[in-house]
C-alpha positions as YAML, in Angstrom:
chain: A
units: angstrom
residues:
- id: 1
  name: MET
  ca: [-28.71, 4.21, 29.20]
- id: 2
  name: ALA
  ca: [-26.56, 6.90, 26.69]
- id: 3
  name: VAL
  ca: [-27.12, 6.15, 23.06]
- id: 4
  name: GLY
  ca: [-23.61, 5.18, 23.04]
- id: 5
  name: THR
  ca: [-23.79, 2.34, 25.69]
- id: 6
  name: VAL
  ca: [-26.78, 0.85, 23.47]
- id: 7
  name: ALA
  ca: [-25.01, 1.25, 19.92]
- id: 8
  name: ALA
  ca: [-22.31, -0.69, 21.81]
- id: 9
  name: GLU
  ca: [-24.12, -3.57, 23.46]
- id: 10
  name: ASN
  ca: [-27.00, -4.04, 20.60]
- id: 11
  name: ALA
  ca: [-23.06, -4.12, 17.53]
- id: 12
  name: ALA
  ca: [-22.11, -7.06, 21.27]
- id: 13
  name: ASN
  ca: [-24.98, -9.21, 21.27]
- id: 14
  name: ALA
  ca: [-25.36, -9.21, 17.18]
- id: 15
  name: PRO
  ca: [-25.30, -12.56, 15.07]
- id: 16
  name: LYS
  ca: [-21.25, -13.03, 13.73]
- id: 17
  name: LEU
  ca: [-21.15, -12.05, 9.33]
- id: 18
  name: THR
  ca: [-21.24, -14.88, 7.48]
- id: 19
  name: PHE
  ca: [-17.60, -15.54, 5.59]
- id: 20
  name: GLU
  ca: [-20.34, -13.63, 2.41]
- id: 21
  name: GLU
  ca: [-20.85, -11.13, 4.77]
- id: 22
  name: LEU
  ca: [-17.57, -10.57, 6.12]
- id: 23
  name: HIS
  ca: [-16.23, -10.57, 2.35]
- id: 24
  name: ASP
  ca: [-18.82, -7.91, 1.50]
- id: 25
  name: ALA
  ca: [-18.20, -5.95, 3.99]
- id: 26
  name: LEU
  ca: [-14.70, -5.25, 3.83]
- id: 27
  name: ARG
  ca: [-14.80, -4.95, -0.15]
- id: 28
  name: GLN
  ca: [-17.56, -1.88, 0.74]
- id: 29
  name: VAL
  ca: [-14.52, -0.72, 3.28]
- id: 30
  name: GLY
  ca: [-12.06, -0.39, 0.12]
- id: 31
  name: GLU
  ca: [-15.00, 0.84, -2.41]
- id: 32
  name: GLU
  ca: [-14.95, 3.40, -0.23]
- id: 33
  name: ARG
  ca: [-11.21, 3.92, 1.04]
- id: 34
  name: TYR
  ca: [-8.91, 2.29, -0.66]
- id: 35
  name: HIS
  ca: [-6.17, 5.10, -2.48]
- id: 36
  name: HIS
  ca: [-7.73, 4.27, -5.78]
- id: 37
  name: LYS
  ca: [-9.64, 7.16, -6.24]
- id: 38
  name: HIS
  ca: [-7.11, 9.14, -4.32]
- id: 39
  name: PRO
  ca: [-6.53, 12.31, -6.71]
- id: 40
  name: PHE
  ca: [-2.69, 11.76, -7.17]
- id: 41
  name: HIS
  ca: [-3.91, 8.59, -8.61]
- id: 42
  name: LEU
  ca: [-6.92, 9.45, -11.02]
- id: 43
  name: LEU
  ca: [-3.95, 12.26, -12.58]
- id: 44
  name: MET
  ca: [-1.76, 9.25, -12.58]
- id: 45
  name: HIS
  ca: [-4.17, 7.66, -14.99]
- id: 46
  name: GLU
  ca: [-5.19, 10.51, -17.01]
- id: 47
  name: GLY
  ca: [-1.53, 10.78, -17.97]
- id: 48
  name: LYS
  ca: [-1.68, 14.37, -16.23]
- id: 49
  name: LEU
  ca: [1.32, 13.69, -13.64]
- id: 50
  name: SER
  ca: [5.06, 14.89, -15.50]
- id: 51
  name: ARG
  ca: [8.06, 13.11, -15.31]
- id: 52
  name: GLY
  ca: [9.81, 14.86, -11.59]
- id: 53
  name: GLN
  ca: [5.83, 14.28, -10.09]
- id: 54
  name: LEU
  ca: [6.25, 10.05, -11.38]
- id: 55
  name: GLN
  ca: [9.63, 10.72, -9.89]
- id: 56
  name: ALA
  ca: [8.59, 11.54, -6.32]
- id: 57
  name: TRP
  ca: [5.52, 8.99, -6.61]
- id: 58
  name: ALA
  ca: [8.64, 6.28, -6.93]
- id: 59
  name: LEU
  ca: [11.49, 7.84, -4.22]
- id: 60
  name: ASN
  ca: [8.86, 8.40, -2.24]
- id: 61
  name: ARG
  ca: [6.75, 5.09, -2.15]
- id: 62
  name: TYR
  ca: [9.81, 3.09, -1.81]
- id: 63
  name: TYR
  ca: [9.94, 3.84, 2.05]
- id: 64
  name: TYR
  ca: [6.46, 2.21, 1.68]
- id: 65
  name: GLN
  ca: [8.24, -0.96, -0.20]
- id: 66
  name: SER
  ca: [11.01, -1.17, 2.20]
- id: 67
  name: ILE
  ca: [9.05, -1.62, 5.22]
- id: 68
  name: ILE
  ca: [6.52, -4.05, 4.35]
- id: 69
  name: PRO
  ca: [9.06, -7.36, 4.34]
- id: 70
  name: LEU
  ca: [10.06, -5.31, 8.03]
- id: 71
  name: LYS
  ca: [5.98, -4.88, 9.21]
- id: 72
  name: ASP
  ca: [5.79, -8.97, 8.22]
- id: 73
  name: ALA
  ca: [8.62, -9.93, 9.85]
- id: 74
  name: ILE
  ca: [6.98, -8.24, 12.80]
- id: 75
  name: VAL
  ca: [3.81, -10.01, 12.18]
- id: 76
  name: LEU
  ca: [6.02, -13.10, 11.65]
- id: 77
  name: SER
  ca: [7.69, -12.49, 15.71]
- id: 78
  name: ARG
  ca: [4.08, -12.24, 17.45]
- id: 79
  name: ALA
  ca: [2.19, -15.27, 15.49]
- id: 80
  name: LEU
  ca: [2.31, -18.40, 17.98]
- id: 81
  name: ASP
  ca: [1.07, -20.90, 15.03]
- id: 82
  name: PRO
  ca: [3.51, -23.00, 13.03]
- id: 83
  name: SER
  ca: [1.49, -23.30, 10.40]
- id: 84
  name: PHE
  ca: [0.88, -19.82, 9.70]
- id: 85
  name: ARG
  ca: [4.31, -18.34, 9.60]
- id: 86
  name: ARG
  ca: [5.11, -21.26, 6.78]
- id: 87
  name: VAL
  ca: [2.59, -18.90, 4.78]
- id: 88
  name: TRP
  ca: [3.59, -15.96, 5.82]
- id: 89
  name: ARG
  ca: [6.78, -16.26, 5.44]
- id: 90
  name: LYS
  ca: [6.20, -16.13, 2.00]
- id: 91
  name: ARG
  ca: [5.86, -12.51, 1.98]
- id: 92
  name: ILE
  ca: [8.67, -11.57, 3.00]
- id: 93
  name: VAL
  ca: [10.70, -13.76, 0.26]
- id: 94
  name: ASP
  ca: [8.23, -11.78, -2.24]
- id: 95
  name: HIS
  ca: [9.15, -8.30, -0.77]
- id: 96
  name: ASP
  ca: [13.51, -10.28, -0.56]
- id: 97
  name: GLY
  ca: [13.74, -11.97, -2.88]
- id: 98
  name: ASP
  ca: [16.15, -15.02, -2.63]
- id: 99
  name: GLU
  ca: [19.05, -16.82, -3.93]
- id: 100
  name: ALA
  ca: [16.31, -18.26, -7.40]
- id: 101
  name: ARG
  ca: [14.63, -14.59, -7.49]
- id: 102
  name: ASN
  ca: [14.68, -11.39, -7.62]
- id: 103
  name: GLY
  ca: [12.21, -9.12, -4.86]
- id: 104
  name: GLY
  ca: [9.46, -6.92, -5.32]
- id: 105
  name: ILE
  ca: [12.09, -4.21, -3.63]
- id: 106
  name: LEU
  ca: [14.98, -4.53, -6.17]
- id: 107
  name: ARG
  ca: [11.46, -4.16, -8.70]
- id: 108
  name: TRP
  ca: [10.46, -0.73, -7.16]
- id: 109
  name: ILE
  ca: [14.22, 0.14, -8.13]
- id: 110
  name: LYS
  ca: [13.78, -0.66, -11.40]
- id: 111
  name: LEU
  ca: [10.69, 0.63, -11.49]
- id: 112
  name: ALA
  ca: [12.60, 4.12, -10.05]
- id: 113
  name: GLU
  ca: [15.10, 4.15, -12.17]
- id: 114
  name: ALA
  ca: [12.90, 4.04, -15.15]
- id: 115
  name: THR
  ca: [11.76, 7.44, -14.01]
- id: 116
  name: GLY
  ca: [15.38, 8.55, -14.66]
- id: 117
  name: LEU
  ca: [16.06, 8.32, -10.69]
- id: 118
  name: ASP
  ca: [19.55, 6.72, -9.93]
- id: 119
  name: GLY
  ca: [18.89, 4.48, -7.31]
- id: 120
  name: HIS
  ca: [20.91, 5.15, -5.43]
- id: 121
  name: ARG
  ca: [19.76, 7.87, -4.07]
- id: 122
  name: VAL
  ca: [16.13, 5.69, -4.16]
- id: 123
  name: THR
  ca: [17.07, 3.87, -1.72]
- id: 124
  name: SER
  ca: [18.32, 6.32, 0.77]
- id: 125
  name: GLY
  ca: [15.35, 8.01, 1.52]
- id: 126
  name: ASP
  ca: [17.52, 11.12, 1.95]
- id: 127
  name: GLU
  ca: [15.05, 12.71, 0.20]
- id: 128
  name: VAL
  ca: [11.53, 11.09, 0.74]
- id: 129
  name: LEU
  ca: [8.59, 13.52, 2.68]
- id: 130
  name: PRO
  ca: [8.40, 13.49, 6.60]
- id: 131
  name: ALA
  ca: [4.78, 12.39, 6.15]
- id: 132
  name: THR
  ca: [6.24, 9.20, 3.81]
- id: 133
  name: ARG
  ca: [8.79, 8.07, 6.93]
- id: 134
  name: PHE
  ca: [6.70, 9.27, 9.84]
- id: 135
  name: ILE
  ca: [2.69, 7.47, 7.76]
- id: 136
  name: GLY
  ca: [5.55, 4.38, 7.30]
- id: 137
  name: ASN
  ca: [6.54, 3.85, 10.44]
- id: 138
  name: GLU
  ca: [2.81, 4.41, 11.36]
- id: 139
  name: TYR
  ca: [2.22, 1.76, 10.29]
- id: 140
  name: LEU
  ca: [4.78, -0.46, 11.60]
- id: 141
  name: ASN
  ca: [3.40, 0.70, 15.06]
- id: 142
  name: LEU
  ca: [0.84, -0.33, 14.34]
- id: 143
  name: VAL
  ca: [1.34, -4.70, 13.33]
- id: 144
  name: ARG
  ca: [3.51, -4.07, 16.86]
- id: 145
  name: THR
  ca: [0.69, -3.27, 19.77]
- id: 146
  name: ARG
  ca: [-2.53, -3.87, 17.76]
- id: 147
  name: PRO
  ca: [-4.00, -7.02, 18.85]
- id: 148
  name: PHE
  ca: [-2.88, -10.01, 16.36]
- id: 149
  name: LEU
  ca: [-5.92, -10.43, 14.31]
- id: 150
  name: GLU
  ca: [-5.40, -7.09, 13.87]
- id: 151
  name: CYS
  ca: [-2.12, -7.15, 12.33]
- id: 152
  name: VAL
  ca: [-3.36, -9.78, 10.03]
- id: 153
  name: ALA
  ca: [-6.33, -7.91, 9.12]
- id: 154
  name: SER
  ca: [-4.28, -4.77, 7.97]
- id: 155
  name: SER
  ca: [-3.14, -6.56, 5.05]
- id: 156
  name: LEU
  ca: [-6.32, -7.16, 3.80]
- id: 157
  name: THR
  ca: [-5.84, -4.41, 0.79]
- id: 158
  name: GLU
  ca: [-4.48, -6.55, -1.40]
- id: 159
  name: LEU
  ca: [-8.20, -7.35, -1.72]
- id: 160
  name: PHE
  ca: [-8.43, -4.57, -3.86]
- id: 161
  name: SER
  ca: [-4.65, -4.44, -5.41]
- id: 162
  name: ARG
  ca: [-5.25, -6.11, -7.89]
- id: 163
  name: ASP
  ca: [-7.89, -4.64, -9.97]
- id: 164
  name: LEU
  ca: [-5.69, -1.71, -9.30]
- id: 165
  name: ILE
  ca: [-2.66, -3.07, -11.24]
- id: 166
  name: THR
  ca: [-4.54, -3.62, -13.92]
- id: 167
  name: LEU
  ca: [-5.28, -0.59, -14.44]
- id: 168
  name: ARG
  ca: [-2.39, 1.10, -13.06]
- id: 169
  name: MET
  ca: [0.15, -0.64, -15.62]
- id: 170
  name: GLU
  ca: [-3.20, 0.21, -18.38]
- id: 171
  name: LYS
  ca: [-2.28, 3.73, -17.72]
- id: 172
  name: LEU
  ca: [1.09, 3.99, -17.34]
- id: 173
  name: ARG
  ca: [2.32, 1.77, -20.93]
- id: 174
  name: GLU
  ca: [-1.03, 4.12, -22.62]
- id: 175
  name: HIS
  ca: [0.74, 7.48, -20.81]
- id: 176
  name: TYR
  ca: [4.00, 7.17, -19.98]
- id: 177
  name: PRO
  ca: [5.47, 4.08, -22.57]
- id: 178
  name: TRP
  ca: [9.36, 5.10, -21.63]
- id: 179
  name: LEU
  ca: [8.07, 3.93, -18.25]
- id: 180
  name: ALA
  ca: [7.47, 0.03, -19.74]
- id: 181
  name: SER
  ca: [10.70, -1.41, -18.37]
- id: 182
  name: GLY
  ca: [10.23, -0.81, -15.21]
- id: 183
  name: LEU
  ca: [7.01, -2.88, -14.95]
- id: 184
  name: ASP
  ca: [8.01, -6.17, -13.56]
- id: 185
  name: TYR
  ca: [6.75, -5.15, -9.40]
- id: 186
  name: PHE
  ca: [3.41, -5.15, -10.76]
- id: 187
  name: GLU
  ca: [3.22, -7.74, -12.92]
- id: 188
  name: ALA
  ca: [4.58, -9.76, -10.25]
- id: 189
  name: ARG
  ca: [1.55, -8.90, -7.53]
- id: 190
  name: LEU
  ca: [-0.68, -10.21, -9.53]
- id: 191
  name: THR
  ca: [-0.28, -13.03, -8.94]
- id: 192
  name: GLU
  ca: [1.29, -12.87, -5.37]
- id: 193
  name: ALA
  ca: [-1.32, -10.39, -3.78]
- id: 194
  name: PRO
  ca: [-4.51, -11.96, -4.80]
- id: 195
  name: GLU
  ca: [-2.76, -14.92, -3.07]
- id: 196
  name: ASP
  ca: [-2.07, -13.19, 0.25]
- id: 197
  name: ALA
  ca: [-5.40, -12.32, 0.21]
- id: 198
  name: ALA
  ca: [-6.58, -15.18, 0.30]
- id: 199
  name: PHE
  ca: [-5.18, -16.32, 3.30]
- id: 200
  name: ALA
  ca: [-5.53, -13.30, 5.19]
- id: 201
  name: LEU
  ca: [-9.40, -13.79, 5.11]
- id: 202
  name: GLN
  ca: [-9.72, -17.31, 6.00]
- id: 203
  name: TYR
  ca: [-7.44, -16.17, 8.90]
- id: 204
  name: VAL
  ca: [-9.54, -13.50, 9.90]
- id: 205
  name: PHE
  ca: [-12.95, -15.07, 8.94]
- id: 206
  name: ASP
  ca: [-11.42, -18.05, 10.84]
- id: 207
  name: HIS
  ca: [-10.28, -16.39, 13.95]
- id: 208
  name: ALA
  ca: [-11.84, -13.94, 15.04]
- id: 209
  name: ALA
  ca: [-14.04, -15.21, 17.43]
- id: 210
  name: THR
  ca: [-17.12, -12.53, 18.50]
- id: 211
  name: ARG
  ca: [-18.60, -10.13, 15.93]
- id: 212
  name: ASP
  ca: [-17.18, -7.71, 18.27]
- id: 213
  name: GLU
  ca: [-13.88, -8.95, 16.62]
- id: 214
  name: GLN
  ca: [-15.44, -8.70, 13.30]
- id: 215
  name: GLU
  ca: [-15.60, -5.24, 13.60]
- id: 216
  name: SER
  ca: [-12.20, -4.61, 14.14]
- id: 217
  name: VAL
  ca: [-11.31, -6.41, 12.04]
- id: 218
  name: ILE
  ca: [-13.00, -4.12, 9.50]
- id: 219
  name: GLN
  ca: [-11.20, -1.22, 11.72]
- id: 220
  name: ALA
  ca: [-7.61, -2.44, 11.20]
- id: 221
  name: LEU
  ca: [-8.77, -2.04, 7.17]
- id: 222
  name: ARG
  ca: [-10.10, 1.22, 7.63]
- id: 223
  name: ASP
  ca: [-6.82, 2.39, 9.31]
- id: 224
  name: LYS
  ca: [-4.92, 0.55, 6.49]
- id: 225
  name: CYS
  ca: [-6.32, 1.39, 3.83]
- id: 226
  name: ASP
  ca: [-6.19, 5.68, 6.28]
- id: 227
  name: ILE
  ca: [-2.54, 5.07, 5.84]
- id: 228
  name: LEU
  ca: [-2.32, 4.85, 2.30]
- id: 229
  name: TRP
  ca: [-4.71, 7.64, 1.62]
- id: 230
  name: ALA
  ca: [-1.99, 10.35, 3.62]
- id: 231
  name: GLN
  ca: [0.76, 9.51, 1.59]
- id: 232
  name: LEU
  ca: [-1.13, 10.27, -1.18]
- id: 233
  name: ASP
  ca: [-1.90, 12.88, 0.77]
- id: 234
  name: ALA
  ca: [1.47, 13.86, 1.39]
- id: 235
  name: LEU
  ca: [2.55, 13.99, -2.32]
- id: 236
  name: TYR
  ca: [-0.47, 15.92, -3.57]
- id: 237
  name: PHE
  ca: [0.35, 18.60, -1.86]
- id: 238
  name: ALA
  ca: [3.82, 18.32, -2.70]
- id: 239
  name: TYR
  ca: [3.74, 17.28, -5.68]
- id: 240
  name: VAL
  ca: [0.97, 19.15, -7.17]
- id: 241
  name: GLU
  ca: [-1.11, 21.68, -5.25]
- id: 242
  name: PRO
  ca: [0.07, 23.94, -4.00]
- id: 243
  name: GLY
  ca: [3.65, 22.01, -4.76]
- id: 244
  name: TRP
  ca: [5.42, 22.52, -1.37]
- id: 245
  name: PRO
  ca: [8.05, 19.78, -1.23]
- id: 246
  name: PRO
  ca: [9.57, 20.36, 2.43]
- id: 247
  name: PRO
  ca: [13.33, 21.30, 2.54]
- id: 248
  name: GLY
  ca: [15.17, 18.60, 3.03]
- id: 249
  name: ALA
  ca: [13.21, 16.48, 0.95]
- id: 250
  name: PHE
  ca: [12.62, 15.59, -3.32]
- id: 251
  name: ARG
  ca: [12.83, 19.34, -5.42]
- id: 252
  name: ILE
  ca: [11.74, 17.95, -9.22]
- id: 253
  name: ASP
  ca: [14.36, 19.75, -11.57]
- id: 254
  name: ALA
  ca: [13.25, 22.13, -13.66]
- id: 255
  name: LYS
  ca: [14.41, 22.03, -16.18]
- id: 256
  name: SER
  ca: [14.36, 18.27, -16.69]
- id: 257
  name: GLU
  ca: [10.43, 18.90, -16.83]
- id: 258
  name: THR
  ca: [10.49, 21.62, -19.28]
- id: 259
  name: ARG
  ca: [12.23, 19.68, -21.48]
- id: 260
  name: ASP
  ca: [10.68, 15.79, -20.98]
- id: 261
  name: SER
  ca: [7.42, 17.97, -20.38]
- id: 262
  name: ARG
  ca: [5.97, 16.83, -24.27]
- id: 263
  name: GLY
  ca: [7.34, 12.48, -23.27]
- id: 264
  name: SER
  ca: [6.41, 12.16, -18.95]
- id: 265
  name: ARG
  ca: [2.34, 13.71, -19.99]
- id: 266
  name: GLY
  ca: [2.00, 10.49, -22.67]
...
């Protein structure tokens, strides 16, 4: 029997992970693969990004923010359990807002404007990197095509986001004080993300009937971490090193960089 076949059989026959073991396995994925360790974020947290590089980040990240409600709507459209839908639809309101409050999308536009960008320029999406568009759309494809349990599991990067957001807010205030008026998005996610993660974690534990399905949950989280990492790879290549934005993508204003370099770098 081939080695790969034996390994697959052993995995299939392995006992299910307990809740704590599954949680630990997911946390390990985050420790290894979450984008808190990406060089672009490390530069941000060290105060080494210019205003123009932060503009490029805010503009491109907006595209990802704008598809999150679409992603969650796809998940809702595939959910057969009304009790699941009642909880999950909160995510759409969190990002789109409602009559009572602004959502995450408007808060992100406020952050982009704090970098000096015009809001309409950001929301048009005309200047996002091709890789940003491709990677974001790939996330939509994931939740359209993968088994439902994996779609839910892909959201579990929220298990790690609170720690990153807490650090990011501290470092943005320290190194880029001119961004202080645009941090409402992160403030809201400090409570929204843990609530969402707790529900999704319990759901995947309750509905993964076999060890194989638990392993598919862990793999879905790896794939989502890869999506987030790849977004930053594209930003780093285009705006840090070697600094080659493709035709049609956002260009950093060199004159503005020179004039604003002291304030931009903290």
